[in-house]
SEMARRO-553682 format. One record per atom (N, C-alpha, C): chain; residue in three letters; residue number from 1; x, y, z; atom name. Coordinates in pm, whole numbers. Layout:
<'A', 'Ala', NUM, <X, Y, Z>, 'CA'>;
...
//
This chain:
<'A', 'Unk', 1, <3002, -1548, -3540>, 'N'>;
<'A', 'Unk', 1, <2863, -1543, -3524>, 'CA'>;
<'A', 'Unk', 1, <2790, -1575, -3416>, 'C'>;
<'A', 'Unk', 2, <2838, -1719, -3386>, 'N'>;
<'A', 'Unk', 2, <2804, -1741, -3224>, 'CA'>;
<'A', 'Unk', 2, <2828, -1706, -3112>, 'C'>;
<'A', 'Unk', 3, <2951, -1597, -3117>, 'N'>;
<'A', 'Unk', 3, <2994, -1496, -3014>, 'CA'>;
<'A', 'Unk', 3, <2928, -1454, -2983>, 'C'>;
<'A', 'Unk', 4, <2874, -1373, -3095>, 'N'>;
<'A', 'Unk', 4, <2735, -1254, -3074>, 'CA'>;
<'A', 'Unk', 4, <2630, -1335, -2989>, 'C'>;
<'A', 'Unk', 5, <2594, -1401, -3014>, 'N'>;
<'A', 'Unk', 5, <2422, -1478, -2970>, 'CA'>;
<'A', 'Unk', 5, <2486, -1519, -2882>, 'C'>;
<'A', 'Unk', 6, <2591, -1545, -2785>, 'N'>;
<'A', 'Unk', 6, <2586, -1574, -2658>, 'CA'>;
<'A', 'Unk', 6, <2623, -1453, -2576>, 'C'>;
<'A', 'Unk', 7, <2662, -1317, -2637>, 'N'>;
<'A', 'Unk', 7, <2707, -1195, -2603>, 'CA'>;
<'A', 'Unk', 7, <2540, -1141, -2546>, 'C'>;
<'A', 'Unk', 8, <2441, -1181, -2667>, 'N'>;
<'A', 'Unk', 8, <2346, -1069, -2647>, 'CA'>;
<'A', 'Unk', 8, <2268, -1191, -2518>, 'C'>;
<'A', 'Unk', 9, <2277, -1316, -2496>, 'N'>;
<'A', 'Unk', 9, <2210, -1402, -2401>, 'CA'>;
<'A', 'Unk', 9, <2249, -1353, -2287>, 'C'>;
<'A', 'Unk', 10, <2396, -1329, -2242>, 'N'>;
<'A', 'Unk', 10, <2442, -1271, -2115>, 'CA'>;
<'A', 'Unk', 10, <2368, -1171, -2098>, 'C'>;
<'A', 'Unk', 11, <2384, -1109, -2166>, 'N'>;
<'A', 'Unk', 11, <2275, -940, -2151>, 'CA'>;
<'A', 'Unk', 11, <2201, -976, -2098>, 'C'>;
<'A', 'Unk', 12, <2123, -1046, -2183>, 'N'>;
<'A', 'Unk', 12, <1920, -1083, -2181>, 'CA'>;
<'A', 'Unk', 12, <1936, -1117, -2001>, 'C'>;
<'A', 'Unk', 13, <2005, -1239, -1963>, 'N'>;
<'A', 'Unk', 13, <2014, -1257, -1833>, 'CA'>;
<'A', 'Unk', 13, <2043, -1145, -1737>, 'C'>;
<'A', 'Unk', 14, <2164, -1051, -1761>, 'N'>;
<'A', 'Unk', 14, <2151, -951, -1654>, 'CA'>;
<'A', 'Unk', 14, <2060, -868, -1630>, 'C'>;
<'A', 'Unk', 15, <1969, -847, -1775>, 'N'>;
<'A', 'Unk', 15, <1855, -761, -1726>, 'CA'>;
<'A', 'Unk', 15, <1759, -782, -1675>, 'C'>;
<'A', 'Unk', 16, <1748, -946, -1730>, 'N'>;
<'A', 'Unk', 16, <1635, -1013, -1629>, 'CA'>;
<'A', 'Unk', 16, <1653, -1038, -1483>, 'C'>;
<'A', 'Unk', 17, <1779, -1046, -1441>, 'N'>;
<'A', 'Unk', 17, <1838, -1035, -1339>, 'CA'>;
<'A', 'Unk', 17, <1840, -892, -1236>, 'C'>;
<'A', 'Unk', 18, <1870, -812, -1302>, 'N'>;
<'A', 'Unk', 18, <1840, -669, -1223>, 'CA'>;
<'A', 'Unk', 18, <1690, -635, -1248>, 'C'>;
<'A', 'Unk', 19, <1618, -690, -1314>, 'N'>;
<'A', 'Unk', 19, <1448, -650, -1316>, 'CA'>;
<'A', 'Unk', 19, <1406, -722, -1204>, 'C'>;
<'A', 'Unk', 20, <1461, -856, -1161>, 'N'>;
<'A', 'Unk', 20, <1413, -936, -1043>, 'CA'>;
<'A', 'Unk', 20, <1457, -867, -932>, 'C'>;
<'A', 'Unk', 21, <1576, -829, -936>, 'N'>;
<'A', 'Unk', 21, <1617, -741, -792>, 'CA'>;
<'A', 'Unk', 21, <1514, -670, -757>, 'C'>;
<'A', 'Unk', 22, <1474, -528, -875>, 'N'>;
<'A', 'Unk', 22, <1404, -450, -813>, 'CA'>;
<'A', 'Unk', 22, <1239, -452, -808>, 'C'>;
<'A', 'Unk', 23, <1259, -568, -836>, 'N'>;
<'A', 'Unk', 23, <1071, -604, -828>, 'CA'>;
<'A', 'Unk', 23, <1113, -640, -712>, 'C'>;
<'A', 'Unk', 24, <1211, -714, -634>, 'N'>;
<'A', 'Unk', 24, <1195, -790, -490>, 'CA'>;
<'A', 'Unk', 24, <1226, -666, -421>, 'C'>;
<'A', 'Unk', 25, <1261, -552, -478>, 'N'>;
<'A', 'Unk', 25, <1343, -455, -338>, 'CA'>;
<'A', 'Unk', 25, <1193, -353, -306>, 'C'>;
<'A', 'Unk', 26, <1155, -357, -411>, 'N'>;
<'A', 'Unk', 26, <986, -293, -461>, 'CA'>;
<'A', 'Unk', 26, <907, -353, -330>, 'C'>;
<'A', 'Unk', 27, <899, -507, -340>, 'N'>;
<'A', 'Unk', 27, <795, -538, -251>, 'CA'>;
<'A', 'Unk', 27, <843, -533, -115>, 'C'>;
<'A', 'Unk', 28, <960, -485, -75>, 'N'>;
<'A', 'Unk', 28, <1059, -468, 34>, 'CA'>;
<'A', 'Unk', 28, <1014, -381, 70>, 'C'>;
<'A', 'Unk', 29, <998, -256, -25>, 'N'>;
<'A', 'Unk', 29, <966, -104, 39>, 'CA'>;
<'A', 'Unk', 29, <851, -74, 85>, 'C'>;
<'A', 'Unk', 30, <727, -157, 33>, 'N'>;
<'A', 'Unk', 30, <590, -134, 75>, 'CA'>;
<'A', 'Unk', 30, <550, -249, 178>, 'C'>;
<'A', 'Unk', 31, <668, -313, 260>, 'N'>;
<'A', 'Unk', 31, <615, -389, 373>, 'CA'>;
<'A', 'Unk', 31, <514, -325, 513>, 'C'>;
<'A', 'Unk', 32, <421, -365, 551>, 'N'>;
<'A', 'Unk', 32, <402, -302, 649>, 'CA'>;
<'A', 'Unk', 32, <502, -230, 768>, 'C'>;
<'A', 'Unk', 33, <442, -138, 833>, 'N'>;
<'A', 'Unk', 33, <544, -134, 936>, 'CA'>;
<'A', 'Unk', 33, <452, -102, 1076>, 'C'>;
<'A', 'Unk', 34, <526, -147, 1178>, 'N'>;
<'A', 'Unk', 34, <432, -175, 1248>, 'CA'>;
<'A', 'Unk', 34, <473, -45, 1399>, 'C'>;
<'A', 'Unk', 35, <389, 15, 1428>, 'N'>;
<'A', 'Unk', 35, <437, 137, 1528>, 'CA'>;
<'A', 'Unk', 35, <483, 87, 1640>, 'C'>;
<'A', 'Unk', 36, <439, -57, 1672>, 'N'>;
<'A', 'Unk', 36, <493, -104, 1818>, 'CA'>;
<'A', 'Unk', 36, <658, -128, 1793>, 'C'>;
<'A', 'Unk', 37, <698, -201, 1663>, 'N'>;
<'A', 'Unk', 37, <845, -237, 1645>, 'CA'>;
<'A', 'Unk', 37, <908, -177, 1584>, 'C'>;
<'A', 'Unk', 38, <886, -77, 1530>, 'N'>;
<'A', 'Unk', 38, <960, -24, 1386>, 'CA'>;
<'A', 'Unk', 38, <1054, 89, 1462>, 'C'>;
<'A', 'Unk', 39, <1160, 136, 1440>, 'N'>;
<'A', 'Unk', 39, <1251, 253, 1471>, 'CA'>;
<'A', 'Unk', 39, <1211, 350, 1417>, 'C'>;
<'A', 'Unk', 40, <1300, 466, 1403>, 'N'>;
<'A', 'Unk', 40, <1284, 600, 1379>, 'CA'>;
<'A', 'Unk', 40, <1316, 596, 1190>, 'C'>;
<'A', 'Unk', 41, <1398, 523, 1178>, 'N'>;
<'A', 'Unk', 41, <1411, 487, 1064>, 'CA'>;
<'A', 'Unk', 41, <1303, 447, 955>, 'C'>;
<'A', 'Unk', 42, <1265, 295, 1046>, 'N'>;
<'A', 'Unk', 42, <1144, 271, 947>, 'CA'>;
<'A', 'Unk', 42, <1008, 364, 944>, 'C'>;
<'A', 'Unk', 43, <1021, 440, 1097>, 'N'>;
<'A', 'Unk', 43, <870, 520, 1079>, 'CA'>;
<'A', 'Unk', 43, <899, 609, 955>, 'C'>;
<'A', 'Unk', 44, <1021, 680, 935>, 'N'>;
<'A', 'Unk', 44, <1051, 760, 867>, 'CA'>;
<'A', 'Unk', 44, <1018, 725, 709>, 'C'>;
<'A', 'Unk', 45, <998, 634, 697>, 'N'>;
<'A', 'Unk', 45, <990, 530, 501>, 'CA'>;
<'A', 'Unk', 45, <828, 544, 499>, 'C'>;
<'A', 'Unk', 46, <738, 558, 603>, 'N'>;
<'A', 'Unk', 46, <597, 543, 555>, 'CA'>;
<'A', 'Unk', 46, <585, 712, 550>, 'C'>;
<'A', 'Unk', 47, <493, 663, 372>, 'N'>;
<'A', 'Unk', 47, <502, 805, 395>, 'CA'>;
<'A', 'Unk', 47, <435, 869, 444>, 'C'>;
<'A', 'Unk', 48, <415, 1044, 454>, 'N'>;
<'A', 'Unk', 48, <356, 1081, 568>, 'CA'>;
<'A', 'Unk', 48, <381, 1117, 731>, 'C'>;
<'A', 'Unk', 49, <519, 1052, 750>, 'N'>;
<'A', 'Unk', 49, <558, 1017, 885>, 'CA'>;
<'A', 'Unk', 49, <706, 1096, 862>, 'C'>;
<'A', 'Unk', 50, <725, 1217, 927>, 'N'>;
<'A', 'Unk', 50, <868, 1278, 943>, 'CA'>;
<'A', 'Unk', 50, <921, 1280, 1026>, 'C'>;
<'A', 'Unk', 51, <1054, 1317, 1038>, 'N'>;
<'A', 'Unk', 51, <1112, 1259, 1224>, 'CA'>;
<'A', 'Unk', 51, <1072, 1351, 1301>, 'C'>;
<'A', 'Unk', 52, <944, 1454, 1324>, 'N'>;
<'A', 'Unk', 52, <903, 1485, 1417>, 'CA'>;
<'A', 'Unk', 52, <812, 1392, 1484>, 'C'>;
<'A', 'Unk', 53, <716, 1363, 1371>, 'N'>;
<'A', 'Unk', 53, <638, 1222, 1417>, 'CA'>;
<'A', 'Unk', 53, <679, 1135, 1449>, 'C'>;
<'A', 'Unk', 54, <774, 1077, 1361>, 'N'>;
<'A', 'Unk', 54, <857, 936, 1402>, 'CA'>;
<'A', 'Unk', 54, <886, 949, 1565>, 'C'>;
<'A', 'Unk', 55, <990, 1090, 1604>, 'N'>;
<'A', 'Unk', 55, <1042, 1152, 1700>, 'CA'>;
<'A', 'Unk', 55, <924, 1100, 1857>, 'C'>;
<'A', 'Unk', 56, <798, 1180, 1796>, 'N'>;
<'A', 'Unk', 56, <711, 1143, 1891>, 'CA'>;
<'A', 'Unk', 56, <618, 1021, 1923>, 'C'>;
<'A', 'Unk', 57, <628, 981, 1828>, 'N'>;
<'A', 'Unk', 57, <573, 831, 1821>, 'CA'>;
<'A', 'Unk', 57, <692, 725, 1911>, 'C'>;
<'A', 'Unk', 58, <783, 717, 1919>, 'N'>;
<'A', 'Unk', 58, <894, 628, 1983>, 'CA'>;
<'A', 'Unk', 58, <929, 689, 2098>, 'C'>;
<'A', 'Unk', 59, <876, 852, 2156>, 'N'>;
<'A', 'Unk', 59, <853, 886, 2272>, 'CA'>;
<'A', 'Unk', 59, <786, 881, 2345>, 'C'>;
<'A', 'Unk', 60, <629, 855, 2308>, 'N'>;
<'A', 'Unk', 60, <513, 823, 2379>, 'CA'>;
<'A', 'Unk', 60, <520, 662, 2398>, 'C'>;
<'A', 'Unk', 61, <575, 599, 2240>, 'N'>;
<'A', 'Unk', 61, <590, 433, 2323>, 'CA'>;
<'A', 'Unk', 61, <700, 363, 2422>, 'C'>;
<'A', 'Unk', 62, <825, 496, 2435>, 'N'>;
<'A', 'Unk', 62, <885, 446, 2530>, 'CA'>;
<'A', 'Unk', 62, <817, 464, 2684>, 'C'>;
<'A', 'Unk', 63, <763, 582, 2680>, 'N'>;
<'A', 'Unk', 63, <724, 684, 2827>, 'CA'>;
<'A', 'Unk', 63, <603, 570, 2848>, 'C'>;
<'A', 'Unk', 64, <506, 535, 2773>, 'N'>;
<'A', 'Unk', 64, <412, 468, 2811>, 'CA'>;
<'A', 'Unk', 64, <349, 332, 2764>, 'C'>;
<'A', 'Unk', 65, <430, 278, 2731>, 'N'>;
<'A', 'Unk', 65, <434, 146, 2674>, 'CA'>;
<'A', 'Unk', 65, <378, 105, 2476>, 'C'>;
<'A', 'Unk', 66, <326, 16, 2492>, 'N'>;
<'A', 'Unk', 66, <283, -22, 2317>, 'CA'>;
<'A', 'Unk', 66, <160, 22, 2305>, 'C'>;
<'A', 'Unk', 67, <125, 105, 2222>, 'N'>;
<'A', 'Unk', 67, <-31, 153, 2130>, 'CA'>;
<'A', 'Unk', 67, <-131, -26, 2151>, 'C'>;
<'A', 'Unk', 68, <-217, 69, 2173>, 'N'>;
<'A', 'Unk', 68, <-332, -64, 2158>, 'CA'>;
<'A', 'Unk', 68, <-408, -101, 2047>, 'C'>;
<'A', 'Unk', 69, <-409, 3, 1990>, 'N'>;
<'A', 'Unk', 69, <-503, -13, 1853>, 'CA'>;
<'A', 'Unk', 69, <-522, 156, 1774>, 'C'>;
<'A', 'Unk', 70, <-588, 176, 1680>, 'N'>;
<'A', 'Unk', 70, <-545, 299, 1618>, 'CA'>;
<'A', 'Unk', 70, <-616, 405, 1705>, 'C'>;
<'A', 'Unk', 71, <-734, 388, 1746>, 'N'>;
<'A', 'Unk', 71, <-782, 533, 1864>, 'CA'>;
<'A', 'Unk', 71, <-643, 543, 1964>, 'C'>;
<'A', 'Unk', 72, <-583, 475, 2035>, 'N'>;
<'A', 'Unk', 72, <-459, 464, 2115>, 'CA'>;
<'A', 'Unk', 72, <-387, 568, 2055>, 'C'>;
<'A', 'Unk', 73, <-328, 503, 1940>, 'N'>;
<'A', 'Unk', 73, <-227, 614, 1864>, 'CA'>;
<'A', 'Unk', 73, <-232, 693, 1877>, 'C'>;
<'A', 'Unk', 74, <-363, 758, 1825>, 'N'>;
<'A', 'Unk', 74, <-435, 872, 1793>, 'CA'>;
<'A', 'Unk', 74, <-472, 954, 1916>, 'C'>;
<'A', 'Unk', 75, <-508, 931, 1993>, 'N'>;
<'A', 'Unk', 75, <-517, 963, 2136>, 'CA'>;
<'A', 'Unk', 75, <-374, 1030, 2200>, 'C'>;
<'A', 'Unk', 76, <-275, 961, 2179>, 'N'>;
<'A', 'Unk', 76, <-151, 960, 2233>, 'CA'>;
<'A', 'Unk', 76, <-31, 1037, 2201>, 'C'>;
<'A', 'Unk', 77, <-53, 1045, 2026>, 'N'>;
<'A', 'Unk', 77, <58, 1123, 1977>, 'CA'>;
<'A', 'Unk', 77, <-10, 1231, 1854>, 'C'>;
<'A', 'Unk', 78, <65, 1320, 1917>, 'N'>;
<'A', 'Unk', 78, <-7, 1483, 1858>, 'CA'>;
<'A', 'Unk', 78, <50, 1493, 1767>, 'C'>;
<'A', 'Unk', 79, <-52, 1532, 1625>, 'N'>;
<'A', 'Unk', 79, <10, 1526, 1460>, 'CA'>;
<'A', 'Unk', 79, <-93, 1388, 1416>, 'C'>;
<'A', 'Unk', 80, <-131, 1309, 1517>, 'N'>;
<'A', 'Unk', 80, <-157, 1215, 1434>, 'CA'>;
<'A', 'Unk', 80, <-324, 1172, 1440>, 'C'>;
<'A', 'Unk', 81, <-435, 1230, 1333>, 'N'>;
<'A', 'Unk', 81, <-555, 1256, 1381>, 'CA'>;
<'A', 'Unk', 81, <-685, 1117, 1324>, 'C'>;
<'A', 'Unk', 82, <-786, 1153, 1287>, 'N'>;
<'A', 'Unk', 82, <-827, 1079, 1204>, 'CA'>;
<'A', 'Unk', 82, <-807, 1050, 1045>, 'C'>;
<'A', 'Unk', 83, <-795, 1175, 1000>, 'N'>;
<'A', 'Unk', 83, <-786, 1156, 844>, 'CA'>;
<'A', 'Unk', 83, <-644, 1133, 839>, 'C'>;
<'A', 'Unk', 84, <-533, 1168, 947>, 'N'>;
<'A', 'Unk', 84, <-366, 1149, 889>, 'CA'>;
<'A', 'Unk', 84, <-329, 978, 939>, 'C'>;
<'A', 'Unk', 85, <-404, 925, 1014>, 'N'>;
<'A', 'Unk', 85, <-410, 791, 1052>, 'CA'>;
<'A', 'Unk', 85, <-484, 725, 935>, 'C'>;
<'A', 'Unk', 86, <-542, 751, 855>, 'N'>;
<'A', 'Unk', 86, <-592, 656, 738>, 'CA'>;
<'A', 'Unk', 86, <-533, 684, 612>, 'C'>;
<'A', 'Unk', 87, <-487, 805, 600>, 'N'>;
<'A', 'Unk', 87, <-339, 779, 515>, 'CA'>;
<'A', 'Unk', 87, <-219, 730, 550>, 'C'>;
<'A', 'Unk', 88, <-183, 683, 703>, 'N'>;
<'A', 'Unk', 88, <-38, 596, 726>, 'CA'>;
<'A', 'Unk', 88, <-127, 489, 699>, 'C'>;
<'A', 'Unk', 89, <-224, 473, 749>, 'N'>;
<'A', 'Unk', 89, <-254, 321, 736>, 'CA'>;
<'A', 'Unk', 89, <-235, 304, 586>, 'C'>;
<'A', 'Unk', 90, <-328, 370, 502>, 'N'>;
<'A', 'Unk', 90, <-331, 328, 389>, 'CA'>;
<'A', 'Unk', 90, <-152, 312, 260>, 'C'>;
<'A', 'Unk', 91, <-92, 388, 342>, 'N'>;
<'A', 'Unk', 91, <67, 393, 315>, 'CA'>;
<'A', 'Unk', 91, <119, 279, 374>, 'C'>;
<'A', 'Unk', 92, <92, 181, 466>, 'N'>;
<'A', 'Unk', 92, <171, 57, 508>, 'CA'>;
<'A', 'Unk', 92, <185, 60, 669>, 'C'>;
<'A', 'Unk', 93, <165, 179, 758>, 'N'>;
<'A', 'Unk', 93, <174, 175, 920>, 'CA'>;
<'A', 'Unk', 93, <60, 90, 946>, 'C'>;
<'A', 'Unk', 94, <100, 7, 1048>, 'N'>;
<'A', 'Unk', 94, <14, -79, 1106>, 'CA'>;
<'A', 'Unk', 94, <-4, -99, 1298>, 'C'>;
<'A', 'Unk', 95, <-106, -84, 1309>, 'N'>;
<'A', 'Unk', 95, <-97, -122, 1503>, 'CA'>;
<'A', 'Unk', 95, <-118, -245, 1529>, 'C'>;
<'A', 'Unk', 96, <-17, -313, 1576>, 'N'>;
<'A', 'Unk', 96, <-16, -477, 1661>, 'CA'>;
<'A', 'Unk', 96, <-62, -532, 1469>, 'C'>;
<'A', 'Unk', 97, <-15, -495, 1393>, 'N'>;
<'A', 'Unk', 97, <-20, -563, 1296>, 'CA'>;
<'A', 'Unk', 97, <-192, -499, 1201>, 'C'>;
<'A', 'Unk', 98, <-232, -426, 1271>, 'N'>;
<'A', 'Unk', 98, <-376, -418, 1206>, 'CA'>;
<'A', 'Unk', 98, <-390, -285, 1107>, 'C'>;
<'A', 'Unk', 99, <-420, -297, 1001>, 'N'>;
<'A', 'Unk', 99, <-460, -191, 942>, 'CA'>;
<'A', 'Unk', 99, <-585, -112, 988>, 'C'>;
<'A', 'Unk', 100, <-598, 41, 1006>, 'N'>;
<'A', 'Unk', 100, <-701, 95, 1009>, 'CA'>;
<'A', 'Unk', 100, <-798, 70, 975>, 'C'>;
<'A', 'Unk', 101, <-919, 50, 1004>, 'N'>;
<'A', 'Unk', 101, <-1047, 33, 983>, 'CA'>;
<'A', 'Unk', 101, <-1111, 180, 879>, 'C'>;
<'A', 'Unk', 102, <-1118, 105, 701>, 'N'>;
<'A', 'Unk', 102, <-1173, 192, 668>, 'CA'>;
<'A', 'Unk', 102, <-1081, 243, 567>, 'C'>;
<'A', 'Unk', 103, <-970, 251, 570>, 'N'>;
<'A', 'Unk', 103, <-792, 277, 520>, 'CA'>;
<'A', 'Unk', 103, <-789, 116, 418>, 'C'>;
<'A', 'Unk', 104, <-827, 165, 290>, 'N'>;
<'A', 'Unk', 104, <-758, 27, 202>, 'CA'>;
<'A', 'Unk', 104, <-609, 84, 166>, 'C'>;
<'A', 'Unk', 105, <-536, -61, 159>, 'N'>;
<'A', 'Unk', 105, <-383, -41, 163>, 'CA'>;
<'A', 'Unk', 105, <-375, 27, -15>, 'C'>;
<'A', 'Unk', 106, <-233, 72, 14>, 'N'>;
<'A', 'Unk', 106, <-213, 159, -175>, 'CA'>;
<'A', 'Unk', 106, <-220, 35, -255>, 'C'>;
<'A', 'Unk', 107, <-169, -39, -264>, 'N'>;
<'A', 'Unk', 107, <-166, -155, -337>, 'CA'>;
<'A', 'Unk', 107, <-317, -209, -411>, 'C'>;
<'A', 'Unk', 108, <-413, -259, -305>, 'N'>;
<'A', 'Unk', 108, <-535, -276, -278>, 'CA'>;
<'A', 'Unk', 108, <-625, -177, -354>, 'C'>;
<'A', 'Unk', 109, <-590, -3, -301>, 'N'>;
<'A', 'Unk', 109, <-665, 77, -410>, 'CA'>;
<'A', 'Unk', 109, <-687, 50, -557>, 'C'>;
<'A', 'Unk', 110, <-533, 76, -614>, 'N'>;
<'A', 'Unk', 110, <-556, 83, -749>, 'CA'>;
<'A', 'Unk', 110, <-636, -30, -842>, 'C'>;
<'A', 'Unk', 111, <-643, -120, -787>, 'N'>;
<'A', 'Unk', 111, <-732, -227, -863>, 'CA'>;
<'A', 'Unk', 111, <-891, -199, -820>, 'C'>;
<'A', 'Unk', 112, <-922, -167, -718>, 'N'>;
<'A', 'Unk', 112, <-1061, -136, -715>, 'CA'>;
<'A', 'Unk', 112, <-1085, -42, -778>, 'C'>;
<'A', 'Unk', 113, <-1008, 80, -808>, 'N'>;
<'A', 'Unk', 113, <-1072, 204, -888>, 'CA'>;
<'A', 'Unk', 113, <-1084, 132, -1025>, 'C'>;
<'A', 'Unk', 114, <-956, 90, -1075>, 'N'>;
<'A', 'Unk', 114, <-965, -11, -1225>, 'CA'>;
<'A', 'Unk', 114, <-1091, -69, -1241>, 'C'>;
<'A', 'Unk', 115, <-1128, -148, -1157>, 'N'>;
<'A', 'Unk', 115, <-1254, -237, -1172>, 'CA'>;
<'A', 'Unk', 115, <-1366, -168, -1186>, 'C'>;
<'A', 'Unk', 116, <-1362, -47, -1103>, 'N'>;
<'A', 'Unk', 116, <-1487, 46, -1119>, 'CA'>;
<'A', 'Unk', 116, <-1595, 57, -1223>, 'C'>;
<'A', 'Unk', 117, <-1515, 92, -1357>, 'N'>;
<'A', 'Unk', 117, <-1547, 121, -1429>, 'CA'>;
<'A', 'Unk', 117, <-1605, -13, -1534>, 'C'>;
<'A', 'Unk', 118, <-1557, -112, -1496>, 'N'>;
<'A', 'Unk', 118, <-1616, -231, -1526>, 'CA'>;
<'A', 'Unk', 118, <-1744, -280, -1466>, 'C'>;
<'A', 'Unk', 119, <-1739, -280, -1364>, 'N'>;
<'A', 'Unk', 119, <-1910, -255, -1277>, 'CA'>;
<'A', 'Unk', 119, <-1993, -170, -1341>, 'C'>;
<'A', 'Unk', 120, <-1945, -79, -1371>, 'N'>;
<'A', 'Unk', 120, <-2023, 65, -1427>, 'CA'>;
<'A', 'Unk', 120, <-2085, 11, -1562>, 'C'>;
<'A', 'Unk', 121, <-2030, -41, -1605>, 'N'>;
<'A', 'Unk', 121, <-2071, -63, -1785>, 'CA'>;
<'A', 'Unk', 121, <-2112, -206, -1773>, 'C'>;
<'A', 'Unk', 122, <-2146, -269, -1675>, 'N'>;
<'A', 'Unk', 122, <-2193, -385, -1664>, 'CA'>;
<'A', 'Unk', 122, <-2360, -329, -1643>, 'C'>;
<'A', 'Unk', 123, <-2420, -287, -1552>, 'N'>;
<'A', 'Unk', 123, <-2512, -280, -1554>, 'CA'>;
<'A', 'Unk', 123, <-2594, -223, -1727>, 'C'>;
<'A', 'Unk', 124, <-2520, -114, -1768>, 'N'>;
<'A', 'Unk', 124, <-2536, -63, -1880>, 'CA'>;
<'A', 'Unk', 124, <-2545, -193, -2030>, 'C'>;
<'A', 'Unk', 125, <-2427, -261, -2017>, 'N'>;
<'A', 'Unk', 125, <-2417, -363, -2078>, 'CA'>;
<'A', 'Unk', 125, <-2558, -454, -2080>, 'C'>;
<'A', 'Unk', 126, <-2613, -503, -1957>, 'N'>;
<'A', 'Unk', 126, <-2742, -596, -1917>, 'CA'>;
<'A', 'Unk', 126, <-2830, -507, -1977>, 'C'>;
<'A', 'Unk', 127, <-2854, -399, -1972>, 'N'>;
<'A', 'Unk', 127, <-2979, -336, -2018>, 'CA'>;
<'A', 'Unk', 127, <-2991, -322, -2148>, 'C'>;
<'A', 'Unk', 128, <-2849, -296, -2236>, 'N'>;
<'A', 'Unk', 128, <-2899, -284, -2406>, 'CA'>;
<'A', 'Unk', 128, <-2926, -434, -2419>, 'C'>;
<'A', 'Unk', 129, <-2869, -544, -2373>, 'N'>;
<'A', 'Unk', 129, <-2881, -674, -2422>, 'CA'>;
<'A', 'Unk', 129, <-3080, -680, -2364>, 'C'>;
<'A', 'Unk', 130, <-3059, -648, -2259>, 'N'>;
<'A', 'Unk', 130, <-3246, -670, -2231>, 'CA'>;
<'A', 'Unk', 130, <-3304, -600, -2341>, 'C'>;
<'A', 'Unk', 131, <-3293, -499, -2397>, 'N'>;
<'A', 'Unk', 131, <-3325, -415, -2460>, 'CA'>;
<'A', 'Unk', 131, <-3365, -472, -2586>, 'C'>;
<'A', 'Unk', 132, <-3225, -532, -2649>, 'N'>;
<'A', 'Unk', 132, <-3266, -611, -2771>, 'CA'>;
<'A', 'Unk', 132, <-3326, -716, -2765>, 'C'>;
<'A', 'Unk', 133, <-3316, -796, -2645>, 'N'>;
<'A', 'Unk', 133, <-3411, -920, -2680>, 'CA'>;
<'A', 'Unk', 133, <-3549, -926, -2567>, 'C'>;
<'A', 'Unk', 134, <-3551, -791, -2567>, 'N'>;
<'A', 'Unk', 134, <-3741, -775, -2557>, 'CA'>;
<'A', 'Unk', 134, <-3814, -765, -2724>, 'C'>;
<'A', 'Unk', 135, <-3927, -819, -2703>, 'N'>;
<'A', 'Unk', 135, <-3990, -871, -2822>, 'CA'>;
<'A', 'Unk', 135, <-4053, -732, -2873>, 'C'>;
<'A', 'Unk', 136, <-4056, -710, -3019>, 'N'>;
<'A', 'Unk', 136, <-4118, -580, -3091>, 'CA'>;
<'A', 'Unk', 136, <-4230, -562, -3109>, 'C'>;
<'A', 'Unk', 137, <-4317, -496, -3107>, 'N'>;
<'A', 'Unk', 137, <-4457, -482, -3121>, 'CA'>;
<'A', 'Unk', 137, <-4460, -437, -3265>, 'C'>;
//
């Protein structure tokens, strides 16, 4: 009886270790990728960047130096426009450590949309409570 209890405890430890490893790995996978420091493999890992764009980024960076900001990146690399750069920034691409203005990180956009219904419900709840507390004639 005691042996079976220990076996289950060991299995739980293994499962817990596997879960923690998975969570840590996912955190690393969503780390920001700086366009001025990343190699081709790191750039290819950003959703929306394939081999063609990553090669173009590296070729332009090698030829003319680091990108100053998002506008500089958009101007110098064919295939990265305003819409695409917003999507790439949301996917974790940064220029000199800066996300594109107006582009919410992918992790931050999910909670924001989840909190929107709560904000929408708040005025309705306060309106109904105001109506309930109003004196009746």
